C-alpha positions in Angstrom: 25.8 6.1 -9.0 26.2 2.8 -10.7 25.8 3.4 -14.5 23.6 0.4 -14.9 21.3 1.5 -12.1 20.7 5.0 -13.2 18.4 4.2 -16.2 16.3 1.9 -14.0 15.9 4.6 -11.4 15.0 7.1 -14.1 12.4 4.7 -15.5 10.9 4.1 -12.1 10.4 7.8 -11.6 8.2 7.9 -14.6 5.9 5.1 -13.5 2.4 6.2 -12.4 0.5 3.7 -10.4 -3.2 3.4 -10.4 -5.2 3.9 -7.1 -5.6 0.1 -6.9 -1.9 -0.5 -7.4 -1.1 2.1 -4.7 -3.5 0.3 -2.3 -1.9 -3.1 -3.1 1.5 -1.6 -2.4 0.3 0.0 0.9 -1.1 -3.3 2.1 2.0 -5.2 1.1 4.1 -2.7 3.0 1.8 -3.0 6.0 1.9 -6.8 5.9 5.7 -6.9 5.6 6.2 -4.6 8.5 3.7 -6.2 10.8 4.6 -9.8 10.0 8.2 -9.2 11.1 7.0 -8.4 14.6 4.1 -10.9 14.7 4.1 -14.1 12.6 0.4 -14.6 13.3 -0.4 -11.6 11.0 -1.7 -12.8 7.6 -2.2 -10.9 4.3 -5.9 -11.6 4.7 -6.0 -9.8 8.0 -4.2 -6.8 6.5 -6.7 -6.8 3.6 -9.7 -7.0 5.9 -8.5 -4.1 8.0 -7.8 -2.0 5.0 -11.4 -2.6 3.8 -12.7 -1.4 7.2 -10.5 1.7 7.0 -11.8 2.4 3.5 -15.4 2.1 4.7 -14.7 4.4 7.6 -13.2 7.1 5.4 -16.1 6.9 3.0 -18.6 7.3 5.9 -16.6 10.2 7.3 -16.6 11.9 3.9 -20.4 11.5 3.7 -20.8 13.1 7.1 -18.7 16.2 6.1 -21.2 17.0 3.2 
């Protein structure tokens, strides 16, 4: 491994993302992968769909109780 890269990789392993940061990363990943295939996809569309999924998961959790 490149000697200059190893400390950066080690530091990245110690980073702990908040739930909000994880969600932003997930949405960015989804946007990046879908926009490659369809240039009509927008970040706003991905955000809106993520909100719908979050509401659906919350409702499903309520039904399990």
